[in-house]
N, C-alpha and C positions, 0 to 999 in steps of 0.2 A: 323852198317853201313861201311864199309870198303871202304874210297876212297885213289886212288893214283893220283899225278898228272903229272908222269911222263907217255906221250903219248907211251911210248917203251913197257910196264909192258906186258906181255903174260897173259891172262885169267886165265892160271890156279896159277900163281904167286898169282894175285891179288883174287882170291878164297881160295886159300889151302896154301898160301906160298911154295907152289913145282917148286921147283929151279931144272932144267934139263936142256938137251945143247939146247933142241928146244926151251927153252924160249930166247936164243940168235937168234934163226933163225927167231922166231916172232918180236924182237926188230931190227932186222936187215932189216925183210919187212917194217917196219915202217920207219927206216932210206934211206930205197931204196924209198918211196914214198916222201920224204924231198928233196929227189936228183933230181926228176922231178921237183919239185917247187908246191906238193900239198898244198892246203891251208886248209883241212880239210873242204870242202863243198859237203855234200851227195849229193844233187840236180843236183852236175855238173857232167861230166864226166872227168875221169885223164886226157883227151887231153886236155880238156878246161882250165883247171888249172896248165898246165904245163908251166914251167919256159918259156918265152918268148925268151929268148937268144938260147935257144933248140929246138923249133919250127921250121921244115922245114931241122931239121940235123940229124935229127934217119930215117934211112928207115923202111918200114912199117914191114917186117919182124924183124928186130932186135927189134923195139917195140914191136911186138908181142909176145917174148921171153921174155923181158924185164918183160911186165907187168903180163907174167904167172909166174915168180917168186914171182913177190909181192904178187901174188893171192896164191900161194902155202906156200910161209911162212906165210901168216897172217891167215891161215884154224886155227878155233877153237881148235880141236881136236890136241893134240900136234903128236901123231902117223902121221898123216896126212902131217906133214909139211915135207918137203926135211931135209936132213943134211947139215950142212954148207959145207962138203965137194960137194955134189949134188949143190947146189946154185955155189960153187963157178966153177962148171963143163957148168954149164946153164948159168952162166955171160959170161965164156969166149965163148962159142957159140953165145952169143949177140956181144960180141965183134968182132967178126970173121964174122959175117955179115956184121955190121959195117963198117969193114975195107974191105971188098970184095965188098958193094956199093958202098964204097967213089972212090975206084979205076974204079969200070966201070963208076960210075957219073963224068966223061971228063969234061961236060961244068958248073959244081958245081951247078946243079939245086936244089933246094929245094926239097925236099921229101915231099909229101902227105899223111898223116895218115888217110885211110876211115875208120877206125875202132874206135869205142868209147867201152870206158873201163870204168862202171859204176860204181863210188864210193861206194852208195848205197851196190851194189852187193859184190863189195871186203869185206863190212865193215859186212855185212847180213851172210856172211859165214863165217866169222872169229869172228863174236861176237853171237852167234848163240844160246845160252844159257839161258833162259828165265828168271834168277835172275841176269845176268850179263849186264851191258849194257856202250855202250860206247857212250859218250857225245862229238860228232866230231864239235860241235859247239864253243868250246873254243881253244882258239889259243893251248894250249898245247895238247886237249884231256885230257878225263880222264873217268878212269874205276869205276864205281860200284856197291856194291853189296846189294841188299835188303835185309834188315832182313827177316825173316817169323813171327817175333811177332806179 
């Protein structure tokens, strides 16, 4: 059984020791989850686990781009993940949407996120191999591969 204690390890690294640029993309997706305050509770939505400091400060159109970036970075198959250059462009777009919304929001009203992003959906898409599991209940989270013996 292979066990890693770092929640940021890409599945292909854990399973086969393969290191590529797409491993960095996966790790960056996990970092983005931490940025919004995610506590690895798959029974909640990403919006529910959001850091209270951020609540009401992100416009829905920006949030949609941001969560899409997270989901794309955490795809199980490395070829399905964007490049870091694509991630950069998408995050620049999210920043631009945030800046535009802040300019037009002259009365400093709080933004309301009407969508919900299921954490179990995010993790089920990124950890879809039958032999690799992600235990999100731990503070750091860990991957393990069950041996077929």
